C-alpha positions in Angstrom: 7.6 -7.8 19.5 10.4 -6.3 16.7 7.9 -4.9 14.0 9.6 -2.4 12.6 11.2 -3.8 9.8 13.1 -2.0 6.9 11.2 -2.5 3.9 13.7 -3.4 1.1 14.3 -0.7 -1.7 12.4 1.9 0.3 15.5 3.8 1.0 16.6 4.7 -2.5 18.9 6.8 -3.8 17.2 9.4 -6.5 18.7 7.6 -9.9 20.6 9.6 -12.2 18.5 8.6 -15.0 15.0 10.3 -13.7 14.0 13.4 -15.5 14.9 16.3 -13.3 11.6 19.0 -13.0 12.1 22.1 -11.9 11.3 23.4 -8.3 7.1 23.8 -7.9 6.5 27.4 -7.8 3.4 29.8 -6.8 0.7 28.4 -4.7 1.6 30.5 -1.7 3.0 29.4 1.5 -0.6 28.9 3.5 0.2 32.5 5.6 -3.0 34.8 5.5 -3.0 38.7 5.6 -4.3 38.1 9.5 -0.9 36.2 10.7 -3.4 32.8 10.4 -2.2 29.6 8.4 -4.2 27.7 6.2 -2.8 24.0 6.1 -4.6 21.9 3.0 -4.7 18.2 3.5 -5.6 15.5 1.2 -6.1 11.7 2.3 -7.7 9.0 0.7 -10.4 7.8 3.2 -13.9 9.0 1.5 -16.1 7.4 4.2 -16.6 6.0 7.8 -14.2 5.7 10.4 -10.9 6.7 8.3 -13.2 9.5 7.1 -13.9 10.9 10.4 -10.5 10.3 12.1 -9.2 13.1 10.2 -11.4 15.3 10.4 -11.0 14.6 14.7 -7.2 14.7 14.1 -7.3 17.9 12.1 -9.7 19.6 14.8 -7.5 18.3 17.8 -4.6 20.1 16.2 -6.3 23.6 15.6 -7.9 23.8 18.7 -4.1 23.1 20.2 -2.8 25.4 18.1 -4.9 28.5 17.3 -4.6 30.8 14.3 -3.7 27.2 12.2 -6.8 25.9 9.9 -6.8 22.4 8.3 -8.7 22.5 4.9 -9.2 18.8 4.1 -10.2 17.2 1.0 -10.8 13.5 0.7 -9.5 11.6 -2.3 -10.3 8.5 -3.4 -7.6 6.0 -3.4 -7.5 4.9 -7.0 -7.9 8.9 -7.7 -5.1 9.8 -5.6 -2.1 9.6 -7.5 -3.0 11.2 -11.1 -4.8 14.4 -9.2 -1.8 14.5 -6.8 0.7 14.8 -10.0 -1.6 17.2 -11.7 -1.6 19.6 -8.3 2.2 19.0 -7.9 3.2 20.0 -11.6 0.7 22.8 -11.5 2.9 24.5 -8.4 -0.3 24.7 -6.0 -0.3 21.1 -4.5 -1.5 20.3 -1.0 0.1 21.0 1.8 -0.1 17.5 3.2 -0.6 14.6 0.8 0.1 10.8 1.1 3.0 9.3 0.1 4.5 5.6 -0.1 7.4 5.7 -0.4 10.1 4.5 -3.2 10.3 5.4 -6.5 6.8 7.6 -6.7 8.3 9.5 -3.9 11.7 10.0 -5.3 10.1 11.2 -8.4 8.5 13.6 -6.4 11.7 14.5 -5.0 13.6 14.7 -7.7 11.5 17.4 -9.2 11.9 19.5 -6.0 8.1 19.1 -4.9 8.7 17.5 -1.2 10.0 19.3 1.8 13.1 17.6 3.6 12.2 16.7 7.0 15.5 15.3 8.1 16.1 17.7 10.8 12.0 18.4 11.5 11.2 14.9 12.5 10.8 15.2 16.4 13.0 12.7 18.9 9.8 11.3 20.3 8.5 10.6 16.8 12.2 8.9 15.7 11.9 6.7 18.7 8.6 5.9 18.1 8.8 5.3 14.4 12.1 3.0 14.6 13.1 1.6 11.5 10.1 2.5 9.3 11.3 6.2 9.2 13.8 4.7 6.2 10.8 3.7 3.9 10.9 7.4 3.2 14.6 8.1 3.0 16.1 9.3 -0.4 19.8 9.6 -0.8 19.8 9.8 3.2 17.3 12.4 3.9 13.5 11.9 5.2 10.5 13.5 2.8 7.7 11.6 5.1 6.3 11.2 8.0 4.7 7.3 8.4 1.4 6.2 9.8 1.2 2.5 9.0 2.6 -0.5 7.9 0.7 -2.7 5.6 2.3 -6.2 5.0 0.5 -8.3 2.0 -1.3 -11.5 2.6 -4.4 -13.4 1.7 -7.4 -12.3 3.8 -10.4 -15.0 4.5 -13.9 -15.9 5.5 -13.0 -18.8 7.9 -16.3 -19.7 8.0 -16.5 -20.7 4.0 -13.3 -22.0 4.2 -14.6 -24.4 6.8 -17.6 -25.0 5.0 -15.3 -26.4 1.9 -13.4 -28.6 4.2 -10.3 -26.2 4.0 -9.1 -27.0 7.4 -5.5 -25.3 7.1 -4.4 -22.9 5.8 -2.5 -23.7 2.1 1.2 -22.9 2.5 2.3 -23.3 -1.4 0.5 -22.9 -4.1 -0.2 -26.3 -5.0 -2.1 -26.5 -2.0 -4.4 -23.2 -2.5 -5.0 -24.6 -6.0 -6.3 -27.7 -4.2 -8.2 -25.0 -1.7 -9.6 -23.5 -4.2 -11.0 -26.5 -5.5 -12.7 -27.4 -2.9 -14.0 -23.9 -2.3 -15.3 -23.9 -5.6 -17.4 -26.9 -5.0 -19.4 -24.8 -2.6 -20.8 -22.6 -4.7 -18.8 -19.7 -3.6 -15.9 -17.8 -5.3 -12.5 -19.0 -4.0 -10.3 -15.8 -4.6 -11.9 -12.1 -5.5 -9.7 -9.6 -7.2 -10.9 -6.0 -8.4 -9.1 -5.8 -11.1 -10.8 -3.1 -12.9 -9.0 -0.9 -10.3 -5.5 -2.6 -12.3 -3.6 -2.6 -9.0 -4.8 -5.2 -7.3 -4.5 -7.6 -10.0 -1.0 -6.2 -10.1 -0.4 -7.8 -6.7 -0.7 -11.1 -7.7 2.1 -10.5 -10.0 4.4 -8.9 -7.1 3.7 -11.9 -4.9 5.0 -14.3 -7.7 7.8 -11.9 -8.3 8.7 -12.0 -4.6 8.8 -15.6 -4.5 11.1 -15.7 -8.0 13.3 -12.7 -7.5 15.9 -12.2 -4.5 16.2 -9.8 -2.4 19.2 -8.4 -4.3 17.3 -8.5 -7.8 14.1 -6.8 -6.2 16.7 -4.0 -4.8 18.7 -3.3 -8.3 15.6 -3.4 -10.0 14.8 -0.3 -7.8 18.0 1.2 -9.4 17.8 0.4 -12.9 13.7 0.2 -13.4 14.0 -2.4 -15.7 13.1 -6.6 -15.7 16.4 -7.8 -16.9 17.0 -10.8 -14.9 15.0 -13.9 -15.9 13.1 -14.7 -12.6 10.6 -11.5 -14.0 9.5 -13.9 -16.5 9.6 -16.6 -14.1 7.3 -14.8 -11.9 4.9 -14.1 -15.2 5.1 -18.0 -15.6 3.6 -18.7 -12.2 1.3 -16.2 -12.5 -0.3 -17.6 -16.0 -0.3 -21.6 -14.6 -2.5 -20.2 -11.7 -4.6 -18.2 -13.7 -5.6 -21.1 -15.9 -7.3 -22.8 -12.7 -9.7 -20.1 -12.7 -9.3 -19.0 -8.9 -11.1 -15.9 -9.1 -14.6 -14.7 -8.9 -16.9 -14.3 -12.2 -16.6 -10.7 -14.2 -13.4 -10.0 -12.2 -11.8 -7.8 -14.9 -14.5 -5.7 -14.2 -15.1 -6.1 -10.6 -13.4 -2.7 -8.2 -11.7 -3.4 -5.2 -13.1 -1.6 -2.7 -16.2 0.1 -3.3 -19.1 -0.9 -3.1 -21.3 -4.5 -1.9 -19.6 -5.7 -5.4 -16.4 -5.3 -4.9 -13.6 -7.3 -4.4 -13.5 -6.9 -0.6 -17.4 -6.2 -0.9 -17.9 -10.1 -2.0 -15.5 -10.8 0.9 -17.3 -8.8 3.5 -20.7 -11.0 2.4 -19.5 -14.1 2.2 -19.8 -14.5 -1.7 -15.9 -15.0 -2.2 -13.7 -17.2 0.7 -10.2 -15.0 0.2 -9.1 -11.7 -1.2 -4.9 -10.8 -1.8 -4.9 -7.3 0.0 -2.8 -5.6 2.4 -3.3 -4.8 6.0 -5.8 -2.0 5.7 -8.4 -4.3 4.5 -10.0 -5.3 7.7 -11.3 -1.9 7.8 -12.2 -2.0 4.3 -14.1 -5.0 4.9 -16.0 -3.8 8.0 -17.5 -1.2 5.8 -19.0 -3.5 3.7 -20.6 -5.3 5.7 -24.5 -5.6 6.2 -24.4 -4.0 9.9 -21.2 -2.5 9.0 -19.0 -4.0 11.7 -15.8 -6.1 11.4 -16.5 -9.1 9.3 -16.4 -11.9 12.9 -14.9 -15.0 10.8 -11.9 -12.7 9.3 -8.7 -14.6 8.6 -5.1 -14.3 7.5 -2.3 -16.0 6.2 0.9 -15.2 3.9 1.1 -15.6 0.4 2.4 -19.4 0.0 5.2 -20.2 -1.3 5.9 -21.1 -4.6 8.8 -24.1 -5.7 11.7 -23.1 -8.1 12.0 -19.1 -7.3 14.7 -17.4 -5.5 12.9 -15.7 -3.4 14.1 -16.1 0.6 10.9 -18.3 2.1 8.9 -16.1 4.6 9.2 -12.8 2.7 6.7 -10.4 2.4 5.3 -7.9 0.1 4.1 -4.3 1.7 4.0 -1.0 2.5 4.0 1.8 4.3 1.3 4.4 4.1 2.6 8.3 5.4 2.7 11.7 4.7 4.5 14.3 3.1 4.8 18.0 3.5 5.1 19.9 -0.3 8.3 22.1 -0.7 6.3 25.2 -0.4 4.1 24.4 2.5 4.5 26.0 6.2 5.9 25.3 9.0 3.4 23.7 10.7 2.7 21.2 8.2 6.0 19.5 10.4 4.0 20.4 13.7 1.3 18.2 12.3 3.1 15.3 10.9 4.8 14.9 14.6 1.2 15.2 16.6 0.0 12.4 13.8 2.3 9.9 14.9 2.1 10.9 18.9 1.3 7.4 21.1 -2.8 8.7 21.6 -3.1 9.4 17.3 -1.6 6.3 16.4 -3.6 4.2 18.6 -6.9 6.1 17.0 -5.2 5.4 13.3 -4.5 2.0 14.0 -8.4 1.5 15.1 -10.3 3.6 13.1 -8.7 2.5 9.7 -8.2 -1.2 11.9 -4.6 -1.6 10.2 -1.0 -1.9 11.9 0.5 1.6 13.2 3.8 2.6 12.4 4.7 3.3 15.9 5.9 0.7 18.1 4.4 2.7 21.2 0.4 1.7 19.3 0.8 -1.3 19.0 -1.6 -2.3 21.3 -4.4 -0.8 20.0 -4.2 -4.1 17.2 -6.7 -6.3 18.6 -8.4 -8.4 15.2 -7.2 -11.2 15.2 -6.3 -11.4 11.7 -4.4 -8.5 11.9 -2.3 -10.1 14.8 -1.8 -12.9 12.5 0.1 -10.1 10.2 2.0 -8.8 12.6 3.2 -12.1 13.9 4.5 -12.8 10.3 5.9 -9.2 9.5 8.2 -9.7 12.7 9.6 -12.9 11.6 10.0 -12.0 7.9 13.4 -12.0 6.2 12.6 -8.6 4.3 9.3 -6.8 3.2 9.6 -5.5 -0.2 7.5 -2.2 -1.3 4.8 -3.0 -3.6 6.3 -2.8 -7.1 4.5 0.4 -8.4 5.2 2.2 -5.8 8.9 1.2 -5.5 9.6 1.5 -9.3 7.9 4.7 -10.0 4.8 5.7 -11.5 5.8 5.5 -15.2 7.3 2.1 -14.6 4.7 1.1 -12.5 1.7 1.6 -14.6 3.1 0.1 -17.6 4.0 -3.5 -15.0 0.5 -3.0 -13.9 -1.0 -2.7 -17.1 0.2 -5.2 -18.6 -0.3 -7.6 -15.9 -4.1 -6.9 -16.0 -3.4 -7.6 -20.5 -3.0 -11.1 -19.0 -5.6 -11.9 -16.5 -7.6 -10.8 -19.9 -5.6 -13.3 -22.2 -4.4 -10.6 -23.8 -1.2 -10.3 -23.2 1.9 -12.8 -21.8 4.7 -13.3 -19.6 7.3 -12.0 -22.0 4.6 -8.4 -22.4 4.9 -8.0 -18.6 9.0 -7.8 -19.1 8.9 -5.8 -22.6 6.0 -3.2 -20.9 7.8 -2.3 -18.1 11.9 -2.4 -19.9 10.3 -0.1 -22.4 8.5 2.0 -20.1 12.1 2.0 -17.8 13.3 3.3 -21.2 11.8 6.0 -21.2 
């Protein structure tokens, strides 16, 4: 199965309008006085099998590379972007850090803070990763190593859907709204969303935009970082109409996304909500929040429904690629570790630990969860996959977009307000 799809707009050219920062200075090279090397690694898995994966993988690399020590710091996902930007700007960044491509990575590259990996990626890694590598290309050069592909869609409790009489996955927004009505009648929330963390709410706008806007519009906005096409307003209007049906859990504005049983993932894990829109990392998060911390036995999945009247191609998906980059001043062993990360054994271990889709085609056999197999099948058939909009358009525009969407969720904003917020951020 060919699942190595180039994500639309990911291989960005660095726009001339970006503010060019100075090259990061200081922080040392990681070379110790005795000739040994210390690498610092920041990742976003703070608990469970994911955290253990990084500990085990670092230990295995250290054993194979005497004199190299990896110091690991687990950073809560919602805090990663801010902490990383502060560290990069201070000139004392981690040697290895999580990257998601798009405009966020382009901004880091433009500021001279990421290492060019183009000639440092092994031939074996290039073969295994195939066309997932372009997700980290800027101006034809590579600045990151992908470890997971993360298409989004709607994860479900099949038991709750069955109990509500929802026997087929909704294919259109109208069908989803009809399913929500049936689910409400059973006393559980149709859909959980962790709007407290902003981005999960914004993902609803991203997906409506994917249906409203053509691929050319999505890609051109990656360069302009402005919402000039009428489709952006239509996406907001479509979302506003959906919000009016009250599809989400009570208290969604103060609900976190992934932390604790009361989070949106926790509501699905504990059968208090029937669905959640999320990326392909969700099965692992949900499993960590079930009562026995085991995978949700009735977990299902279906693609984001089609929306009438838009220019998006049917079957297109929203998603991302998680990967890791090296700080510009990191020791040479940083790239050795990146190549180590994507060998078959480590990619299989990654897929199992995080219950997600590996970036390496060689490791797809490790995907056994039925829901993830459904994701993989849809991903392989998708005409294109667009990167999360807050990633694609960079941190400043992305943050403005996410806040404006949450304002509309809270009844304080409007579809036009989303467009205006993005255009104002892009002009600064």
